[in-house]
Backbone as CSV, one residue per row, in Angstrom:
resi,resn,N_x,N_y,N_z,CA_x,CA_y,CA_z,C_x,C_y,C_z
1,MET,-141.004,-0.223,-10.496,-141.236,-1.174,-11.535,-141.550,-0.437,-12.870
2,ILE,-141.171,-0.939,-13.975,-141.442,-0.196,-15.303,-142.922,-0.561,-15.711
3,ASP,-143.443,0.181,-16.726,-144.698,-0.132,-17.317,-144.612,-1.186,-18.330
4,LEU,-145.147,-2.330,-18.100,-145.014,-3.511,-19.044,-146.290,-3.614,-19.964
5,SER,-147.150,-2.724,-19.928,-148.417,-2.930,-20.658,-148.400,-3.226,-22.205
6,LEU,-147.398,-2.514,-22.856,-147.172,-2.835,-24.350,-145.751,-2.899,-24.504
7,TYR,-145.276,-4.193,-24.588,-143.891,-4.553,-24.534,-143.448,-5.045,-26.032
8,LEU,-142.635,-4.159,-26.524,-142.130,-4.460,-27.973,-140.931,-5.349,-27.958
9,VAL,-140.938,-6.555,-28.696,-139.752,-7.343,-28.786,-139.253,-7.004,-30.244
10,ALA,-138.145,-6.258,-30.286,-137.671,-5.747,-31.562,-136.386,-6.491,-32.058
11,SER,-136.458,-6.834,-33.348,-135.238,-7.564,-33.917,-134.987,-6.768,-35.169
12,LEU,-133.770,-6.608,-35.581,-133.422,-6.023,-36.887,-134.054,-6.597,-38.130
13,GLY,-133.885,-7.900,-38.153,-134.381,-8.708,-39.326,-133.709,-8.182,-40.665
14,LYS,-134.548,-7.935,-41.631,-134.025,-7.513,-42.921,-133.954,-5.930,-43.067
15,ASN,-134.346,-5.249,-41.957,-134.350,-3.800,-42.031,-132.969,-3.232,-41.974
16,THR,-132.827,-1.965,-42.535,-131.717,-1.225,-42.263,-131.753,-0.752,-40.867
17,VAL,-130.693,-0.288,-40.296,-130.621,0.119,-38.852,-131.564,1.365,-38.857
18,ALA,-131.496,2.280,-39.813,-132.274,3.491,-39.821,-133.922,3.128,-39.806
19,ASN,-134.156,2.192,-40.670,-135.540,1.748,-40.810,-135.977,1.133,-39.533
20,PHE,-135.183,0.335,-38.944,-135.470,-0.385,-37.715,-135.747,0.750,-36.505
21,LEU,-134.921,1.638,-36.454,-134.983,2.680,-35.400,-136.289,3.486,-35.702
22,ASN,-136.548,3.616,-36.971,-137.942,4.355,-37.350,-139.080,3.701,-36.880
23,ILE,-139.125,2.360,-37.077,-140.214,1.543,-36.622,-140.372,1.601,-35.132
24,VAL,-139.291,1.398,-34.441,-139.339,1.487,-32.867,-139.805,2.836,-32.477
25,GLU,-139.364,3.905,-33.030,-139.768,5.218,-32.656,-141.256,5.377,-32.833
26,ASN,-141.741,5.036,-33.968,-143.207,5.127,-34.207,-143.888,4.346,-33.261
27,ALA,-143.490,3.103,-32.954,-144.226,2.224,-32.049,-144.218,2.764,-30.588
28,ILE,-143.113,3.386,-30.144,-143.101,4.113,-28.876,-144.131,5.267,-28.907
29,LYS,-144.178,6.058,-29.856,-145.050,7.084,-29.970,-146.496,6.706,-30.019
30,GLY,-146.704,5.442,-30.469,-148.047,4.816,-30.562,-148.414,4.170,-29.235
31,GLY,-147.477,4.100,-28.209,-147.965,3.562,-26.913,-147.061,2.423,-26.410
32,VAL,-146.113,2.034,-27.153,-145.246,0.971,-26.603,-144.566,1.590,-25.343
33,SER,-144.515,0.723,-24.213,-144.137,1.224,-22.942,-142.643,0.772,-22.545
34,VAL,-142.166,-0.302,-23.225,-140.885,-1.002,-23.062,-140.471,-1.694,-24.264
35,VAL,-139.119,-1.516,-24.530,-138.597,-2.208,-25.673,-137.546,-3.229,-25.349
36,GLN,-137.671,-4.362,-25.871,-136.658,-5.432,-25.692,-135.893,-5.634,-26.970
37,LEU,-134.507,-5.664,-27.013,-133.805,-5.966,-28.214,-133.429,-7.363,-28.106
38,ARG,-133.985,-8.241,-29.216,-133.702,-9.617,-29.198,-133.020,-9.899,-30.640
39,GLU,-131.701,-10.343,-30.493,-131.006,-10.630,-31.696,-130.297,-12.013,-31.537
40,LYS,-130.685,-12.809,-32.440,-130.094,-14.261,-32.399,-129.015,-14.368,-33.533
41,ASN,-129.029,-13.550,-34.538,-128.181,-13.749,-35.724,-127.060,-12.700,-35.794
42,LEU,-126.874,-11.743,-34.911,-125.846,-10.761,-34.932,-124.655,-11.153,-34.054
43,ASN,-123.446,-10.881,-34.620,-122.257,-11.132,-33.702,-122.300,-10.103,-32.576
44,SER,-121.321,-10.309,-31.616,-121.348,-9.393,-30.448,-121.202,-7.919,-30.723
45,ARG,-120.248,-7.629,-31.662,-120.073,-6.248,-32.030,-121.254,-5.622,-32.715
46,GLU,-121.856,-6.382,-33.622,-123.042,-5.817,-34.229,-124.183,-5.689,-33.271
47,PHE,-124.407,-6.651,-32.393,-125.401,-6.515,-31.353,-125.248,-5.254,-30.542
48,TYR,-123.937,-5.113,-30.034,-123.556,-3.873,-29.315,-123.819,-2.598,-30.006
49,THR,-123.405,-2.579,-31.222,-123.636,-1.335,-31.998,-125.063,-0.993,-32.144
50,LEU,-125.937,-2.021,-32.379,-127.290,-1.835,-32.648,-127.865,-1.425,-31.185
51,ALA,-127.470,-2.061,-30.151,-128.026,-1.793,-28.815,-127.795,-0.442,-28.499
52,LEU,-126.578,0.109,-28.808,-126.153,1.404,-28.454,-127.020,2.546,-29.104
53,ALA,-127.207,2.209,-30.424,-128.188,3.178,-31.207,-129.626,3.037,-30.640
54,LEU,-130.092,2.008,-30.301,-131.467,1.846,-29.756,-131.561,2.438,-28.305
55,LYS,-130.600,2.250,-27.547,-130.416,2.948,-26.202,-130.636,4.431,-26.401
56,ALA,-129.888,5.045,-27.316,-129.865,6.405,-27.441,-131.364,6.891,-27.840
57,LEU,-132.007,6.057,-28.698,-133.419,6.411,-29.069,-134.350,6.254,-27.876
58,CYS,-134.218,5.226,-27.159,-135.082,4.919,-25.977,-134.820,5.959,-24.886
59,ASP,-133.594,6.451,-24.668,-133.390,7.465,-23.721,-134.031,8.797,-24.156
60,GLU,-133.932,9.080,-25.393,-134.536,10.295,-25.925,-136.108,10.342,-25.756
61,LEU,-136.684,9.142,-25.855,-138.130,9.058,-25.684,-138.520,8.446,-24.337
62,LYS,-137.580,8.426,-23.371,-137.930,8.042,-22.066,-138.510,6.750,-21.869
63,THR,-137.996,5.787,-22.665,-138.528,4.425,-22.722,-137.516,3.347,-22.304
64,PRO,-137.876,2.445,-21.259,-136.914,1.441,-20.847,-136.466,0.588,-22.011
65,LEU,-135.207,0.130,-21.931,-134.660,-0.850,-22.884,-134.213,-2.075,-22.104
66,ILE,-134.735,-3.239,-22.432,-134.406,-4.621,-22.050,-133.614,-5.328,-23.106
67,ILE,-132.521,-5.943,-22.676,-131.693,-6.666,-23.692,-132.008,-8.177,-23.421
68,ASN,-132.274,-8.888,-24.556,-132.559,-10.363,-24.500,-131.355,-11.204,-24.305
69,ASP,-131.287,-11.932,-23.327,-130.208,-13.060,-23.125,-128.872,-12.490,-22.633
70,ARG,-128.389,-11.372,-23.348,-126.972,-10.942,-23.085,-126.837,-9.900,-22.057
71,LEU,-126.316,-10.452,-20.772,-125.998,-9.633,-19.716,-124.799,-8.793,-20.133
72,ASP,-123.806,-9.108,-20.987,-122.704,-8.287,-21.235,-123.175,-7.191,-22.128
73,ILE,-124.108,-7.203,-23.031,-124.496,-6.212,-23.923,-125.400,-5.284,-22.981
74,ALA,-126.198,-5.855,-22.131,-127.017,-4.953,-21.200,-126.101,-4.036,-20.442
75,LEU,-125.034,-4.638,-19.839,-124.147,-3.747,-18.997,-123.419,-2.847,-20.005
76,ALA,-122.968,-3.164,-21.126,-122.149,-2.435,-21.981,-122.874,-1.124,-22.389
77,VAL,-124.210,-1.211,-22.601,-124.951,0.039,-23.026,-125.793,0.573,-21.870
78,ASN,-125.627,0.008,-20.744,-126.267,0.580,-19.520,-127.842,0.480,-19.823
79,ALA,-128.338,-0.720,-20.220,-129.760,-0.842,-20.379,-130.543,-0.967,-19.169
80,THR,-131.826,-0.796,-19.177,-132.653,-0.923,-18.040,-132.636,-2.198,-17.444
81,GLY,-132.305,-3.274,-18.191,-132.382,-4.518,-17.574,-132.141,-5.592,-18.787
82,VAL,-132.478,-6.954,-18.352,-132.154,-8.048,-19.208,-133.321,-9.040,-19.105
83,HIS,-133.671,-9.760,-20.194,-134.671,-10.787,-20.104,-133.963,-12.128,-20.432
84,LEU,-134.221,-13.152,-19.486,-133.500,-14.440,-19.641,-134.569,-15.587,-19.774
85,GLY,-133.997,-16.653,-20.529,-134.740,-17.829,-20.743,-134.399,-18.816,-19.603
86,GLN,-135.090,-20.013,-19.827,-134.821,-21.115,-18.901,-133.460,-21.626,-19.056
87,GLU,-132.788,-21.552,-20.230,-131.504,-22.140,-20.428,-130.346,-21.077,-20.280
88,ASP,-130.740,-19.790,-19.933,-129.701,-18.814,-19.764,-129.126,-18.860,-18.322
89,LEU,-128.275,-17.815,-17.950,-127.750,-17.833,-16.606,-128.781,-17.738,-15.551
90,PRO,-128.680,-18.430,-14.405,-129.590,-18.244,-13.337,-129.972,-16.897,-12.876
91,ILE,-131.162,-16.664,-12.567,-131.597,-15.464,-12.140,-130.798,-14.820,-11.041
92,SER,-130.544,-15.798,-10.076,-129.650,-15.227,-8.886,-128.327,-14.762,-9.229
93,LEU,-127.674,-15.328,-10.279,-126.506,-14.928,-10.628,-126.458,-13.623,-11.528
94,ALA,-127.515,-13.537,-12.360,-127.714,-12.300,-13.026,-127.925,-11.106,-12.174
95,ARG,-128.736,-11.427,-11.152,-129.029,-10.289,-10.201,-127.659,-9.849,-9.489
96,LYS,-126.938,-10.842,-9.197,-125.567,-10.518,-8.436,-124.761,-9.610,-9.351
97,ILE,-124.739,-9.998,-10.637,-123.966,-9.227,-11.728,-124.456,-7.804,-11.996
98,LEU,-125.849,-7.838,-12.185,-126.421,-6.601,-12.566,-126.753,-5.535,-11.400
99,GLY,-126.851,-6.120,-10.116,-127.096,-5.267,-9.099,-128.677,-5.172,-8.928
100,GLU,-129.101,-4.467,-7.877,-130.461,-4.401,-7.440,-131.312,-3.394,-8.338
101,ASP,-130.659,-2.425,-8.989,-131.416,-1.437,-9.659,-131.830,-1.763,-11.134
102,LYS,-131.392,-2.953,-11.616,-131.900,-3.292,-12.902,-132.993,-4.201,-13.063
103,ILE,-133.756,-4.149,-14.075,-134.932,-5.002,-14.320,-134.448,-6.378,-14.797
104,ILE,-135.042,-7.531,-14.250,-134.713,-8.771,-14.818,-136.040,-9.510,-15.165
105,GLY,-136.190,-9.917,-16.382,-137.421,-10.717,-16.822,-136.997,-12.132,-17.030
106,LEU,-138.017,-13.038,-16.775,-137.722,-14.474,-16.965,-138.780,-15.101,-17.983
107,SER,-138.374,-15.919,-18.830,-139.486,-16.625,-19.715,-139.819,-17.860,-18.950
108,ALA,-141.183,-18.144,-18.945,-141.655,-19.245,-18.336,-142.958,-19.732,-19.066
109,LYS,-143.032,-21.151,-19.195,-144.177,-21.601,-19.824,-145.191,-22.317,-18.827
110,THR,-144.681,-22.880,-17.793,-145.415,-23.651,-16.903,-145.155,-23.239,-15.411
111,PRO,-146.012,-23.484,-14.550,-145.775,-23.131,-13.091,-144.406,-23.741,-12.573
112,LEU,-144.152,-24.864,-13.026,-142.816,-25.545,-12.616,-141.649,-24.795,-12.984
113,GLU,-141.749,-23.989,-14.081,-140.555,-23.149,-14.468,-140.416,-21.858,-13.715
114,LEU,-141.299,-21.601,-12.709,-141.299,-20.443,-11.862,-140.519,-20.746,-10.578
115,GLU,-139.995,-21.978,-10.436,-139.333,-22.394,-9.249,-138.085,-21.511,-8.917
116,ASN,-137.423,-21.173,-9.908,-136.140,-20.295,-9.717,-136.328,-18.969,-10.123
117,CYS,-137.450,-18.368,-9.905,-137.806,-16.937,-10.296,-137.383,-15.924,-9.247
118,ASP,-136.853,-16.364,-8.173,-136.521,-15.429,-7.078,-135.410,-14.421,-7.727
119,GLY,-135.605,-13.108,-7.527,-134.734,-12.090,-8.025,-135.173,-11.576,-9.340
120,ALA,-136.200,-12.166,-10.064,-136.698,-11.643,-11.241,-137.745,-10.560,-10.972
121,ASP,-138.139,-9.781,-11.877,-139.082,-8.688,-11.634,-140.477,-8.978,-12.309
122,TYR,-140.330,-9.805,-13.407,-141.522,-10.084,-14.103,-141.301,-11.297,-14.911
123,VAL,-142.435,-12.109,-15.392,-142.341,-13.226,-16.130,-142.945,-12.999,-17.597
124,GLY,-142.287,-13.416,-18.566,-142.858,-13.412,-19.865,-143.444,-14.861,-20.200
125,CYS,-144.700,-15.020,-20.462,-145.275,-16.348,-20.676,-145.742,-16.516,-22.091
126,GLY,-145.389,-17.625,-22.653,-145.925,-18.033,-24.004,-144.992,-19.083,-24.668
127,ALA,-145.323,-19.341,-25.932,-146.200,-18.693,-26.859,-147.708,-18.948,-26.562
128,VAL,-148.442,-17.860,-26.491,-149.737,-17.955,-26.188,-150.525,-18.468,-27.607
129,PHE,-150.055,-17.819,-28.672,-150.656,-18.133,-29.999,-149.469,-18.635,-30.901
130,GLU,-149.817,-19.176,-32.054,-148.782,-19.442,-33.091,-148.102,-18.215,-33.386
131,SER,-146.735,-18.333,-33.379,-145.958,-17.074,-33.625,-144.877,-17.277,-34.643
132,PRO,-144.808,-16.308,-35.697,-143.758,-16.561,-36.699,-142.377,-16.060,-36.147
133,THR,-142.224,-15.426,-35.011,-140.941,-15.044,-34.575,-140.473,-15.757,-33.203
134,LYS,-141.372,-16.241,-32.460,-140.978,-16.926,-31.189,-141.001,-18.409,-31.327
135,ASP,-139.811,-19.031,-31.474,-139.635,-20.432,-31.672,-139.928,-21.220,-30.227
136,SER,-141.229,-21.379,-30.064,-141.706,-21.971,-28.950,-143.084,-22.638,-29.081
137,SER,-143.228,-23.656,-28.233,-144.553,-24.439,-28.377,-145.594,-23.627,-27.837
138,VAL,-146.863,-23.739,-28.430,-147.996,-22.964,-27.980,-148.547,-23.513,-26.784
139,ILE,-148.900,-22.686,-25.771,-149.515,-23.055,-24.529,-150.936,-22.687,-24.458
140,GLY,-151.308,-21.731,-25.372,-152.688,-21.340,-25.422,-153.135,-20.403,-24.232
141,VAL,-154.331,-19.952,-24.337,-154.852,-19.045,-23.295,-154.956,-19.777,-22.006
142,ALA,-155.383,-21.151,-22.001,-155.561,-21.890,-20.797,-154.186,-22.091,-20.040
143,GLY,-153.063,-22.233,-20.868,-151.755,-22.353,-20.348,-151.234,-21.057,-19.602
144,LEU,-151.613,-19.917,-20.327,-151.301,-18.652,-19.728,-152.023,-18.449,-18.428
145,LYS,-153.337,-18.812,-18.374,-154.008,-18.553,-17.111,-153.477,-19.454,-16.030
146,ALA,-153.038,-20.589,-16.325,-152.570,-21.512,-15.326,-151.297,-20.947,-14.754
147,LEU,-150.422,-20.397,-15.505,-149.225,-19.754,-14.976,-149.502,-18.681,-14.208
148,CYS,-150.461,-17.807,-14.620,-150.735,-16.491,-14.005,-151.344,-16.793,-12.583
149,GLU,-152.024,-17.856,-12.450,-152.650,-18.272,-11.125,-151.527,-18.680,-10.088
150,LYS,-150.408,-19.077,-10.535,-149.383,-19.571,-9.753,-148.199,-18.509,-9.587
151,SER,-148.147,-17.579,-10.498,-146.894,-16.703,-10.468,-147.048,-15.742,-9.336
152,PRO,-145.856,-15.566,-8.624,-145.713,-14.585,-7.508,-145.286,-13.221,-8.211
153,LEU,-144.995,-13.196,-9.547,-144.505,-12.113,-10.189,-145.483,-11.586,-11.290
154,PRO,-145.458,-10.304,-11.761,-146.337,-9.910,-12.669,-146.028,-10.654,-14.004
155,VAL,-147.108,-10.880,-14.809,-146.976,-11.712,-15.977,-147.280,-10.936,-17.240
156,VAL,-146.413,-11.027,-18.226,-146.635,-10.459,-19.565,-146.882,-11.640,-20.547
157,ALA,-147.999,-11.574,-21.310,-148.227,-12.621,-22.412,-147.445,-12.306,-23.620
158,ILE,-146.905,-13.366,-24.239,-146.065,-13.233,-25.408,-146.503,-14.374,-26.389
159,GLY,-146.146,-14.124,-27.749,-146.368,-15.126,-28.811,-147.523,-15.003,-29.583
160,GLY,-147.377,-14.472,-30.848,-148.500,-14.462,-31.894,-149.578,-13.379,-31.458
161,ILE,-149.352,-12.569,-30.536,-150.276,-11.579,-30.184,-150.475,-10.434,-31.165
162,ASN,-151.693,-10.193,-31.618,-152.022,-9.039,-32.676,-153.370,-8.491,-32.350
163,GLU,-153.714,-7.449,-33.109,-154.977,-6.771,-32.970,-156.185,-7.576,-33.013
164,GLY,-156.116,-8.711,-33.713,-157.266,-9.575,-33.899,-157.474,-10.523,-32.667
165,ASN,-156.472,-10.930,-31.990,-156.565,-11.907,-30.989,-156.388,-11.422,-29.583
166,VAL,-155.891,-10.174,-29.353,-155.651,-9.715,-28.007,-156.768,-9.742,-27.068
167,CYS,-158.021,-9.594,-27.608,-159.237,-9.568,-26.821,-159.415,-10.933,-26.123
168,GLU,-158.797,-12.090,-26.741,-158.918,-13.406,-26.233,-158.150,-13.662,-24.799
169,LEU,-157.370,-12.588,-24.515,-156.650,-12.698,-23.239,-157.445,-12.088,-22.058
170,LYS,-158.612,-11.633,-22.373,-159.531,-11.064,-21.217,-159.694,-12.112,-20.226
171,GLY,-159.684,-11.800,-18.974,-159.746,-12.704,-17.891,-158.429,-13.317,-17.343
172,CYS,-157.339,-13.124,-18.164,-155.998,-13.538,-17.702,-155.504,-12.443,-16.781
173,LYS,-154.804,-12.819,-15.734,-154.166,-11.845,-14.821,-152.808,-11.381,-15.347
174,ILE,-152.762,-10.652,-16.461,-151.580,-10.099,-16.949,-151.478,-8.611,-16.856
175,VAL,-150.237,-8.316,-16.773,-149.983,-6.814,-16.640,-149.618,-6.180,-18.021
176,GLY,-149.483,-7.087,-19.009,-148.944,-6.541,-20.299,-149.041,-7.630,-21.375
177,ILE,-148.891,-7.077,-22.648,-148.750,-7.935,-23.787,-147.436,-7.668,-24.471
178,ALA,-146.611,-8.708,-24.821,-145.400,-8.560,-25.608,-145.725,-9.005,-27.047
179,VAL,-145.313,-7.958,-28.013,-145.613,-8.082,-29.397,-144.340,-7.949,-30.153
180,SER,-144.268,-8.658,-31.179,-143.037,-8.478,-32.115,-143.496,-8.190,-33.524
181,SER,-143.813,-9.336,-34.231,-144.148,-9.270,-35.733,-145.338,-8.281,-35.970
182,ALA,-146.289,-8.317,-35.088,-147.449,-7.520,-35.387,-147.187,-5.932,-35.443
183,ILE,-146.021,-5.554,-34.780,-145.722,-4.184,-34.854,-144.570,-4.011,-35.800
184,MET,-143.526,-4.907,-35.543,-142.315,-4.731,-36.557,-142.576,-4.950,-38.010
185,ARG,-143.642,-5.631,-38.374,-143.955,-5.954,-39.767,-145.216,-5.106,-40.218
186,ALA,-145.744,-4.250,-39.298,-146.885,-3.512,-39.609,-146.548,-2.371,-40.579
187,LYS,-147.664,-2.124,-41.446,-147.521,-1.003,-42.489,-147.509,0.302,-41.782
188,ASN,-148.120,0.342,-40.591,-148.147,1.555,-39.863,-147.972,1.282,-38.278
189,PRO,-146.699,1.109,-37.902,-146.340,0.642,-36.621,-147.032,1.629,-35.442
190,LEU,-147.076,2.934,-35.718,-147.736,3.778,-34.751,-149.209,3.497,-34.548
191,LEU,-149.935,3.324,-35.638,-151.301,3.055,-35.502,-151.615,1.721,-34.849
192,THR,-150.874,0.836,-35.305,-150.893,-0.691,-34.808,-150.723,-0.643,-33.261
193,SER,-149.695,0.093,-32.873,-149.270,0.130,-31.376,-150.487,0.872,-30.670
194,LYS,-151.005,1.806,-31.222,-152.137,2.581,-30.603,-153.389,1.572,-30.399
195,ASN,-153.672,0.873,-31.442,-154.732,-0.108,-31.494,-154.512,-1.224,-30.461
196,LEU,-153.217,-1.807,-30.405,-152.988,-2.800,-29.454,-153.137,-2.343,-27.991
197,LYS,-152.633,-1.145,-27.690,-152.762,-0.550,-26.454,-154.172,-0.302,-26.003
198,LYS,-154.978,0.214,-27.019,-156.323,0.482,-26.765,-157.091,-0.831,-26.392
199,GLU,-156.844,-1.848,-27.190,-157.520,-3.120,-26.948,-157.139,-3.777,-25.568
200,PHE,-155.774,-3.739,-25.302,-155.398,-4.204,-23.979,-155.896,-3.392,-22.847
201,ASP,-155.959,-2.082,-22.987,-156.510,-1.227,-21.859,-158.032,-1.569,-21.626
202,LYS,-158.622,-1.888,-22.701,-160.121,-2.174,-22.561,-160.498,-3.161,-21.319
203,PHE,-159.718,-4.206,-21.386,-159.981,-5.270,-20.329,-159.090,-5.171,-19.226
204,SER,-157.914,-4.667,-19.358,-156.993,-4.587,-18.191,-157.497,-3.457,-17.156
205,LYS,-158.114,-2.483,-17.687,-158.439,-1.400,-16.862,-159.958,-1.281,-16.559
206,GLY,-160.683,-2.221,-17.371,-162.109,-2.208,-17.187,-162.532,-3.199,-16.047
């Protein structure tokens, strides 16, 4: 299983590709342990081209790359795995297509949404806090704890997590935090990543 402790959800946004790759590189050097490429606005060719460039960077820095939603893109660039939502292809089918060696993540908000998690490797749970990038209702720390108690899989918290609120997750049985805008929009992605990792490690290893 891969290290999920500091999980970067990266999107191109208004960045140039060069700037985007620079942000991700600094984030990895700051402690990001896995990168997910999440693109809702690119066409398939653009998504593939960006994923290919990001895969080369992640390979160079020995960091796993997960592709959000798109099994075809994940296969095309030989990514480490894929992350699927409740409305995407079933986990069982994704596992059949990808094989046993790939990582599969599943988004879930409630224990009920864990019913079809067989074949997945981890669960992404949120949004825990209000988030500018995750279009998802907020479940709060209480909702996260409730899912963690029922989940048979490792849980990564996601949604609005930043340096100021990560300490509020203390006591939740999570293996990692997934962060997007707090790193992608940071003035210093390397330092922000270091600080997030440090804060998470305080309570996860303490």
